[in-house]
DSSP file (Angstrom, degrees, kcal/mol; ACC not computed):
  #  RESIDUE AA STRUCTURE BP1 BP2  ACC     N-H-->O    O-->H-N    N-H-->O    O-->H-N    TCO  KAPPA ALPHA  PHI   PSI    X-CA   Y-CA   Z-CA
    1    1 A M     >        0   0    0      0, 0.0     4,-1.9     0, 0.0     5,-0.1   0.000 360.0 360.0 360.0 -35.0    0.0    0.0    0.0
    2    2 A T  H  >  +     0   0    0      1,-0.2     4,-1.4     2,-0.2     5,-0.1   0.887 360.0  56.2 -63.6 -38.3    2.9    2.4    0.7
    3    3 A F  H  4 S+     0   0    0      1,-0.2     3,-0.3     2,-0.2    -1,-0.2   0.912 107.4  48.6 -60.0 -42.2    4.2    1.9   -2.8
    4    4 A L  H >4 S+     0   0    0      1,-0.2     3,-1.4     2,-0.2     4,-0.3   0.879 105.7  57.4 -66.3 -37.1    0.9    3.0   -4.2
    5    5 A R  H 3< S+     0   0    0     -4,-1.9     3,-0.3     1,-0.3    -1,-0.2   0.830 116.1  36.5 -62.0 -30.3    0.8    6.1   -2.0
    6    6 A Y  T 3X S+     0   0    0     -4,-1.4     4,-2.1    -3,-0.3    -1,-0.3  -0.035  78.5 117.9-113.1  30.0    4.1    7.2   -3.4
    7    7 A L  H <> S+     0   0    0     -3,-1.4     4,-2.4     1,-0.2    -1,-0.2   0.857  74.9  56.1 -63.9 -35.4    3.6    6.1   -7.0
    8    8 A D  H  > S+     0   0    0     -4,-0.3     4,-2.2    -3,-0.3    -1,-0.2   0.892 107.3  48.5 -64.1 -39.4    3.8    9.7   -8.2
    9    9 A V  H  > S+     0   0    0      2,-0.2     4,-2.4     1,-0.2     5,-0.2   0.915 111.5  49.8 -65.8 -43.2    7.2   10.1   -6.5
   10   10 A C  H  X S+     0   0    0     -4,-2.1     4,-2.8    -7,-0.2    -2,-0.2   0.896 110.0  51.6 -62.1 -40.1    8.4    6.8   -8.1
   11   11 A L  H  X S+     0   0    0     -4,-2.4     4,-1.3     2,-0.2    -2,-0.2   0.921 110.0  48.4 -62.5 -44.6    7.1    8.0  -11.5
   12   12 A V  H  < S+     0   0    0     -4,-2.2     4,-0.3     1,-0.2     3,-0.2   0.929 116.7  42.2 -63.0 -45.2    9.1   11.3  -11.2
   13   13 A L  H >< S+     0   0    0     -4,-2.4     3,-0.9     1,-0.2    -2,-0.2   0.880 114.2  50.8 -70.5 -37.7   12.3    9.5  -10.2
   14   14 A A  H 3< S+     0   0    0     -4,-2.8     4,-0.4     1,-0.2    -1,-0.2   0.696 100.9  63.6 -74.9 -18.0   12.0    6.7  -12.7
   15   15 A S  T 3X S+     0   0    0     -4,-1.3     4,-2.2    -3,-0.2    -1,-0.2   0.594  77.7  89.0 -82.6  -8.7   11.4    9.1  -15.6
   16   16 A A  H <> S+     0   0    0     -3,-0.9     4,-2.3    -4,-0.3     5,-0.2   0.908  86.1  48.9 -57.1 -47.4   14.8   10.7  -15.4
   17   17 A P  H  > S+     0   0    0      0, 0.0     4,-2.6     0, 0.0    -1,-0.2   0.872 111.8  50.2 -63.0 -33.3   16.6    8.2  -17.7
   18   18 A F  H  > S+     0   0    0     -4,-0.4     4,-2.1     2,-0.2     6,-0.2   0.876 109.7  50.0 -71.2 -37.1   13.9    8.6  -20.3
   19   19 A V  H  X>S+     0   0    0     -4,-2.2     5,-1.9     2,-0.2     4,-0.6   0.916 114.1  45.9 -64.5 -42.6   14.1   12.4  -20.2
   20   20 A L  H ><5S+     0   0    0     -4,-2.3     3,-0.7    -5,-0.2    -2,-0.2   0.918 113.9  47.6 -66.0 -44.4   17.9   12.2  -20.6
   21   21 A A  H 3<5S+     0   0    0     -4,-2.6    -1,-0.2     1,-0.2    -2,-0.2   0.841 110.5  52.1 -67.2 -33.2   17.7    9.6  -23.4
   22   22 A A  H 3<5S-     0   0    0     -4,-2.1    -1,-0.2    -5,-0.2    -2,-0.2   0.591 110.2-122.2 -80.3  -9.4   15.1   11.7  -25.2
   23   23 A G  T <<5 +     0   0    0     -3,-0.7    -3,-0.2    -4,-0.6    -2,-0.1   0.756  54.9 158.2  75.5  23.7   17.2   14.8  -25.1
   24   24 A L      < -     0   0    0     -5,-1.9     2,-0.3    -6,-0.2    -1,-0.2  -0.377  57.4 -75.7 -75.6 160.5   14.6   16.8  -23.2
   25   25 A P     >  -     0   0    0      0, 0.0     4,-1.7     0, 0.0    -1,-0.1  -0.399  40.4-162.1 -62.8 118.1   15.7   19.9  -21.2
   26   26 A M  H  > S+     0   0    0     -2,-0.3     4,-3.2     2,-0.2     5,-0.2   0.836  86.8  59.1 -72.3 -32.9   17.2   18.6  -18.0
   27   27 A L  H  > S+     0   0    0      2,-0.2     4,-2.6     1,-0.2     5,-0.2   0.940 107.6  46.8 -61.6 -44.6   16.9   21.9  -16.2
   28   28 A G  H  > S+     0   0    0      2,-0.2     4,-2.6     1,-0.2     5,-0.2   0.903 114.0  47.8 -62.5 -41.6   13.2   21.8  -16.7
   29   29 A Y  H  X S+     0   0    0     -4,-1.7     4,-3.2     2,-0.2     5,-0.3   0.940 112.8  48.1 -64.3 -46.4   13.0   18.2  -15.5
   30   30 A L  H  X S+     0   0    0     -4,-3.2     4,-2.5     2,-0.2     5,-0.2   0.895 114.3  45.7 -63.8 -40.7   15.2   18.9  -12.5
   31   31 A V  H  X S+     0   0    0     -4,-2.6     4,-2.8    -5,-0.2     5,-0.3   0.947 116.0  45.8 -67.3 -47.1   13.2   21.9  -11.5
   32   32 A G  H  X S+     0   0    0     -4,-2.6     4,-2.3    -5,-0.2    -2,-0.2   0.927 117.1  43.9 -61.3 -45.7    9.8   20.2  -12.0
   33   33 A A  H  X S+     0   0    0     -4,-3.2     4,-2.8    -5,-0.2     5,-0.2   0.916 115.1  49.0 -66.5 -42.8   10.9   17.1  -10.2
   34   34 A G  H  X S+     0   0    0     -4,-2.5     4,-2.5    -5,-0.3     5,-0.2   0.917 112.8  46.5 -63.8 -43.6   12.5   19.0   -7.4
   35   35 A V  H  X S+     0   0    0     -4,-2.8     4,-2.5    -5,-0.2     5,-0.3   0.917 114.1  48.6 -65.4 -42.6    9.5   21.2   -6.8
   36   36 A W  H  X S+     0   0    0     -4,-2.3     4,-2.4    -5,-0.3    -2,-0.2   0.942 113.9  45.3 -63.8 -46.7    7.2   18.3   -6.9
   37   37 A L  H  X S+     0   0    0     -4,-2.8     4,-2.3     2,-0.2     5,-0.2   0.903 113.8  50.3 -64.8 -40.7    9.2   16.2   -4.5
   38   38 A L  H  X S+     0   0    0     -4,-2.5     4,-2.4    -5,-0.2    -2,-0.2   0.943 115.1  41.8 -61.8 -48.6    9.7   19.2   -2.1
   39   39 A T  H  X S+     0   0    0     -4,-2.5     4,-2.5    -5,-0.2    -1,-0.2   0.848 112.7  54.7 -70.7 -32.3    6.0   20.0   -2.1
   40   40 A R  H  X S+     0   0    0     -4,-2.4     4,-2.1    -5,-0.3    -1,-0.2   0.931 112.5  42.6 -66.0 -44.9    5.0   16.4   -1.8
   41   41 A L  H  X S+     0   0    0     -4,-2.3     4,-2.1     2,-0.2    -2,-0.2   0.915 115.6  49.1 -67.7 -42.2    7.1   15.8    1.3
   42   42 A A  H  X S+     0   0    0     -4,-2.4     4,-2.5    -5,-0.2    -2,-0.2   0.896 111.0  50.4 -64.1 -39.8    6.1   19.1    2.9
   43   43 A T  H  X S+     0   0    0     -4,-2.5     4,-2.7     2,-0.2     5,-0.2   0.905 109.2  50.6 -66.4 -41.1    2.4   18.4    2.3
   44   44 A D  H  X S+     0   0    0     -4,-2.1     4,-1.9     2,-0.2    -1,-0.2   0.905 111.8  49.1 -61.3 -40.3    2.7   15.0    3.9
   45   45 A F  H  X S+     0   0    0     -4,-2.1     4,-2.0     2,-0.2    -2,-0.2   0.936 113.0  45.7 -63.8 -47.0    4.4   16.6    6.9
   46   46 A V  H  X S+     0   0    0     -4,-2.5     4,-2.3     1,-0.2    -2,-0.2   0.884 111.3  52.2 -66.5 -38.5    1.8   19.3    7.2
   47   47 A H  H  X S+     0   0    0     -4,-2.7     4,-1.9     2,-0.2    -1,-0.2   0.874 108.0  52.6 -66.1 -35.5   -1.1   16.7    6.8
   48   48 A G  H  X S+     0   0    0     -4,-1.9     4,-1.0    -5,-0.2    -2,-0.2   0.903 110.2  47.6 -63.7 -40.8    0.5   14.6    9.6
   49   49 A R  H  X S+     0   0    0     -4,-2.0     4,-0.9     1,-0.2     3,-0.3   0.875 109.3  54.4 -66.3 -36.7    0.6   17.7   11.8
   50   50 A A  H >< S+     0   0    0     -4,-2.3     3,-0.5     1,-0.2    -2,-0.2   0.874 103.6  55.1 -66.3 -36.2   -3.0   18.4   11.0
   51   51 A L  H 3< S+     0   0    0     -4,-1.9    -1,-0.2     1,-0.2    -2,-0.2   0.810 109.4  48.1 -66.5 -27.5   -4.1   14.9   12.0
   52   52 A Q  H 3< S+     0   0    0     -4,-1.0    -1,-0.2    -3,-0.3    -2,-0.2   0.621  87.6 104.9 -86.6 -13.6   -2.5   15.5   15.4
   53   53 A A    <<  -     0   0    0     -4,-0.9     6,-0.1    -3,-0.5    -3,-0.0  -0.496  57.8-156.9 -72.5 132.1   -4.2   18.9   15.9
   54   54 A P  S    S+     0   0    0      0, 0.0    -1,-0.1     0, 0.0    -4,-0.0   0.797  72.4  77.9 -79.2 -27.2   -7.0   18.8   18.4
   55   55 A D  S  > S-     0   0    0      1,-0.1     4,-2.1     2,-0.0     3,-0.3  -0.711  70.9-147.6 -88.1 126.1   -8.8   21.9   17.1
   56   56 A P  H  > S+     0   0    0      0, 0.0     4,-2.6     0, 0.0     5,-0.2   0.828  99.4  56.6 -61.3 -31.4  -10.8   21.5   13.9
   57   57 A R  H  > S+     0   0    0      2,-0.2     4,-2.4     1,-0.2     5,-0.1   0.887 106.9  48.4 -67.4 -37.2  -10.0   25.1   12.9
   58   58 A V  H  > S+     0   0    0     -3,-0.3     4,-2.6     2,-0.2     5,-0.2   0.913 111.3  51.0 -67.2 -42.2   -6.3   24.4   13.1
   59   59 A K  H  X S+     0   0    0     -4,-2.1     4,-2.4     2,-0.2    -2,-0.2   0.948 112.8  45.0 -58.1 -49.8   -6.8   21.2   11.1
   60   60 A A  H  X S+     0   0    0     -4,-2.6     4,-2.7     1,-0.2     5,-0.3   0.906 112.7  51.6 -63.0 -41.6   -8.6   23.0    8.4
   61   61 A G  H  X S+     0   0    0     -4,-2.4     4,-2.6     1,-0.2    -1,-0.2   0.901 110.4  48.0 -62.8 -41.4   -6.1   25.9    8.3
   62   62 A L  H  X S+     0   0    0     -4,-2.6     4,-2.4     2,-0.2    -2,-0.2   0.919 113.2  47.8 -66.2 -42.8   -3.2   23.5    8.0
   63   63 A H  H  X S+     0   0    0     -4,-2.4     4,-2.1    -5,-0.2    -2,-0.2   0.937 116.0  43.1 -63.1 -46.5   -4.9   21.6    5.1
   64   64 A V  H  X S+     0   0    0     -4,-2.7     4,-2.8     2,-0.2     5,-0.3   0.914 113.9  51.3 -67.1 -42.3   -5.8   24.7    3.2
   65   65 A G  H  X S+     0   0    0     -4,-2.6     4,-2.5    -5,-0.3     5,-0.2   0.899 110.8  48.4 -61.1 -41.2   -2.4   26.3    3.9
   66   66 A A  H  X S+     0   0    0     -4,-2.4     4,-2.1    -5,-0.2    -1,-0.2   0.904 112.6  49.0 -65.3 -40.6   -0.7   23.3    2.5
   67   67 A M  H  X S+     0   0    0     -4,-2.1     4,-1.8    -5,-0.2    -2,-0.2   0.944 115.9  40.9 -65.3 -48.5   -2.9   23.2   -0.5
   68   68 A L  H  X S+     0   0    0     -4,-2.8     4,-2.2     1,-0.2    -2,-0.2   0.894 114.8  52.1 -68.8 -39.6   -2.4   26.8   -1.4
   69   69 A G  H  X S+     0   0    0     -4,-2.5     4,-2.5    -5,-0.3    -1,-0.2   0.888 108.0  52.6 -62.9 -38.4    1.3   26.8   -0.6
   70   70 A R  H  X S+     0   0    0     -4,-2.1     4,-2.4    -5,-0.2     5,-0.2   0.914 108.3  49.9 -63.8 -43.7    1.8   23.8   -2.8
   71   71 A V  H  X S+     0   0    0     -4,-1.8     4,-2.5     1,-0.2    -1,-0.2   0.929 113.0  46.6 -61.4 -45.3    0.1   25.5   -5.8
   72   72 A W  H  X S+     0   0    0     -4,-2.2     4,-2.7     2,-0.2     5,-0.2   0.918 112.7  48.5 -65.2 -43.7    2.2   28.7   -5.4
   73   73 A I  H  X S+     0   0    0     -4,-2.5     4,-2.1     2,-0.2    -1,-0.2   0.919 113.6  46.8 -64.4 -42.8    5.5   26.8   -5.0
   74   74 A V  H  X S+     0   0    0     -4,-2.4     4,-2.3    -5,-0.2    -2,-0.2   0.932 113.6  48.3 -64.7 -44.9    4.8   24.6   -8.1
   75   75 A A  H  X S+     0   0    0     -4,-2.5     4,-2.3    -5,-0.2    -2,-0.2   0.920 112.5  47.8 -62.9 -43.5    3.7   27.6  -10.2
   76   76 A L  H  X S+     0   0    0     -4,-2.7     4,-2.5     1,-0.2    -1,-0.2   0.854 110.1  54.0 -66.0 -33.9    6.8   29.7   -9.1
   77   77 A G  H  X S+     0   0    0     -4,-2.1     4,-2.3    -5,-0.2    -2,-0.2   0.914 109.1  47.2 -64.9 -43.0    9.0   26.7   -9.9
   78   78 A V  H  X S+     0   0    0     -4,-2.3     4,-1.9     2,-0.2    -2,-0.2   0.914 113.7  48.1 -64.9 -42.5    7.6   26.3  -13.4
   79   79 A I  H  X S+     0   0    0     -4,-2.3     4,-2.2     1,-0.2     5,-0.2   0.908 111.0  51.2 -64.1 -41.2    8.0   30.1  -14.0
   80   80 A A  H  X S+     0   0    0     -4,-2.5     4,-2.5     1,-0.2     5,-0.3   0.898 108.8  51.0 -63.4 -40.3   11.6   30.0  -12.7
   81   81 A A  H  X>S+     0   0    0     -4,-2.3     4,-2.0     1,-0.2     5,-1.1   0.887 109.6  51.5 -63.9 -37.8   12.4   27.1  -15.0
   82   82 A R  H  <5S+     0   0    0     -4,-1.9     4,-0.3     7,-0.2    -2,-0.2   0.922 116.7  37.8 -65.0 -44.6   11.0   29.1  -17.9
   83   83 A Y  H  <5S+     0   0    0     -4,-2.2    -2,-0.2     1,-0.2    -1,-0.2   0.776 117.5  50.0 -82.2 -25.3   13.1   32.2  -17.2
   84   84 A A  H  <5S+     0   0    0     -4,-2.5    -2,-0.2    -5,-0.2    -3,-0.2   0.864 133.8   6.5 -78.0 -36.5   16.3   30.3  -16.1
   85   85 A G  T  <5S-     0   0    0     -4,-2.0     2,-0.3     1,-0.3    -3,-0.2   0.803 108.6 -94.3-114.7 -47.3   16.5   28.0  -19.1
   86   86 A G     >< -     0   0    0     -5,-1.1     4,-2.0    -4,-0.3    -1,-0.3  -0.900  50.0 -56.4 149.2-179.0   13.9   28.9  -21.7
   87   87 A T  H  > S+     0   0    0     -2,-0.3     4,-2.5     1,-0.2     5,-0.2   0.894 128.7  53.9 -61.2 -42.1   10.5   28.0  -22.9
   88   88 A A  H  > S+     0   0    0      1,-0.2     4,-2.4     2,-0.2    -1,-0.2   0.874 107.9  51.0 -62.9 -37.0   11.3   24.3  -23.4
   89   89 A D  H  > S+     0   0    0      2,-0.2     4,-2.6     1,-0.2    -7,-0.2   0.911 110.3  49.0 -66.8 -41.4   12.5   24.1  -19.8
   90   90 A G  H  X S+     0   0    0     -4,-2.0     4,-2.2    -9,-0.3    -2,-0.2   0.905 112.5  47.8 -63.4 -41.6    9.3   25.7  -18.5
   91   91 A I  H  X S+     0   0    0     -4,-2.5     4,-2.5     2,-0.2    -2,-0.2   0.914 111.7  50.1 -65.8 -42.2    7.2   23.3  -20.5
   92   92 A T  H  X S+     0   0    0     -4,-2.4     4,-2.4     2,-0.2    -2,-0.2   0.924 111.0  48.9 -62.4 -44.2    9.1   20.3  -19.4
   93   93 A A  H  X S+     0   0    0     -4,-2.6     4,-2.2     1,-0.2    -1,-0.2   0.913 112.3  48.9 -61.2 -42.2    8.8   21.4  -15.7
   94   94 A A  H  X S+     0   0    0     -4,-2.2     4,-2.7     1,-0.2    -2,-0.2   0.891 111.0  49.7 -65.1 -39.5    5.0   21.9  -16.2
   95   95 A V  H  X S+     0   0    0     -4,-2.5     4,-2.7     2,-0.2     5,-0.2   0.906 110.1  50.6 -66.9 -41.2    4.6   18.5  -17.9
   96   96 A V  H  X S+     0   0    0     -4,-2.4     4,-2.3     2,-0.2    -2,-0.2   0.940 114.5  43.8 -60.5 -47.1    6.6   16.7  -15.1
   97   97 A V  H  X S+     0   0    0     -4,-2.2     4,-2.7     2,-0.2    -2,-0.2   0.907 114.1  49.9 -66.2 -42.1    4.4   18.4  -12.4
   98   98 A L  H  X S+     0   0    0     -4,-2.7     4,-2.3     2,-0.2    -2,-0.2   0.910 112.1  47.3 -64.5 -42.6    1.2   17.7  -14.3
   99   99 A A  H  X S+     0   0    0     -4,-2.7     4,-2.1     2,-0.2    -2,-0.2   0.924 114.2  47.3 -64.4 -43.9    2.0   14.0  -14.9
  100  100 A A  H  X S+     0   0    0     -4,-2.3     4,-2.6    -5,-0.2    -2,-0.2   0.911 112.2  49.7 -64.6 -41.6    2.9   13.6  -11.2
  101  101 A F  H  X S+     0   0    0     -4,-2.7     4,-2.9     2,-0.2     5,-0.2   0.894 108.3  53.5 -64.5 -39.3   -0.2   15.4  -10.0
  102  102 A T  H  X S+     0   0    0     -4,-2.3     4,-2.3     2,-0.2    -1,-0.2   0.932 112.3  43.6 -61.5 -45.5   -2.4   13.3  -12.3
  103  103 A V  H  X S+     0   0    0     -4,-2.1     4,-2.5     2,-0.2     5,-0.2   0.921 114.0  51.5 -64.9 -43.3   -1.0   10.1  -10.8
  104  104 A Y  H  X S+     0   0    0     -4,-2.6     4,-2.4     1,-0.2    -2,-0.2   0.914 111.4  47.4 -59.3 -44.5   -1.2   11.5   -7.3
  105  105 A L  H  X S+     0   0    0     -4,-2.9     4,-2.5     2,-0.2     5,-0.2   0.925 112.7  47.7 -65.2 -45.5   -4.8   12.4   -7.8
  106  106 A L  H  X S+     0   0    0     -4,-2.3     4,-2.2    -5,-0.2    -2,-0.2   0.903 114.1  46.6 -64.4 -41.1   -5.9    9.1   -9.2
  107  107 A V  H  X S+     0   0    0     -4,-2.5     4,-1.9     2,-0.2    -1,-0.2   0.910 111.9  51.2 -67.7 -41.0   -4.1    7.1   -6.5
  108  108 A T  H  < S+     0   0    0     -4,-2.4     4,-0.5    -5,-0.2    -2,-0.2   0.919 112.2  46.4 -62.2 -43.3   -5.6    9.4   -3.8
  109  109 A I  H >< S+     0   0    0     -4,-2.5     3,-0.8     1,-0.2     4,-0.2   0.909 113.3  48.6 -65.0 -42.0   -9.1    8.9   -5.2
  110  110 A S  H 3< S+     0   0    0     -4,-2.2     3,-0.5     1,-0.2    -1,-0.2   0.784 111.4  49.3 -72.7 -26.0   -8.6    5.1   -5.5
  111  111 A L  T 3< S+     0   0    0     -4,-1.9    -1,-0.2     1,-0.2    -2,-0.2   0.461  84.9  91.0 -91.2  -0.3   -7.3    4.6   -2.0
  112  112 A R  S <  S-     0   0    0     -3,-0.8     2,-0.3    -4,-0.5    -1,-0.2   0.667  93.6-118.3 -68.7 -16.1  -10.0    6.6   -0.3
  113  113 A G        -     0   0    0     -3,-0.5    -1,-0.3    -4,-0.2     3,-0.1  -0.767  46.6 -39.0 109.1-160.6  -12.2    3.6    0.3
  114  114 A G  S    S-     0   0    0     -2,-0.3    -3,-0.0     1,-0.2     0, 0.0  -0.024  80.9 -53.9 -90.3-164.5  -15.6    2.9   -1.1
  115  115 A P  S    S-     0   0    0      0, 0.0    -1,-0.2     0, 0.0     0, 0.0  -0.239  70.2 -83.7 -67.9 162.5  -18.6    5.1   -1.6
  116  116 A L        -     0   0    0      1,-0.1     3,-0.1    -3,-0.1    -3,-0.0  -0.353  52.4-101.0 -64.4 146.3  -20.0    7.1    1.3
  117  117 A P        -     0   0    0      0, 0.0    -1,-0.1     0, 0.0     2,-0.0  -0.377  46.6 -94.3 -66.8 149.6  -22.4    5.2    3.6
  118  118 A P        -     0   0    0      0, 0.0     2,-0.3     0, 0.0     0, 0.0  -0.338  41.4-112.5 -64.9 145.6  -26.1    5.8    3.0
  119  119 A R        -     0   0    0     -3,-0.1     2,-0.5     2,-0.0    -3,-0.0  -0.582  25.5-151.5 -79.2 138.0  -27.6    8.5    5.1
  120  120 A T              0   0    0     -2,-0.3    -1,-0.0     1,-0.1     0, 0.0  -0.923 360.0 360.0-110.1 136.1  -30.2    7.4    7.7
  121  121 A T              0   0    0     -2,-0.5    -1,-0.1     0, 0.0    -2,-0.0   0.400 360.0 360.0-112.9 360.0  -32.9    9.8    8.7
């Protein structure tokens, strides 16, 4: 089960040889992969802290803060790759992040369990 939870991380790391062999911009890949791994680890840490928080407002604040912070960091990373290397680097960074997010979202949805229990009135 742990492997599935981190399938997006495995995908990002395993795609490095293919990016290199295909001659794609390495700066864009490194920035995209680095930003994704950084935000993924930070989000897991913050979600762990949120689960331990006794106050529901603190839990909600940590979850929302992690979500918004992640979006900003990823977006700034893609922009930085574009201006540090070029358009191809920015596109490569965006594709890496988008592919990783897609896998992360699908795995998260599939591991959530079954449908919600029926409401009883």
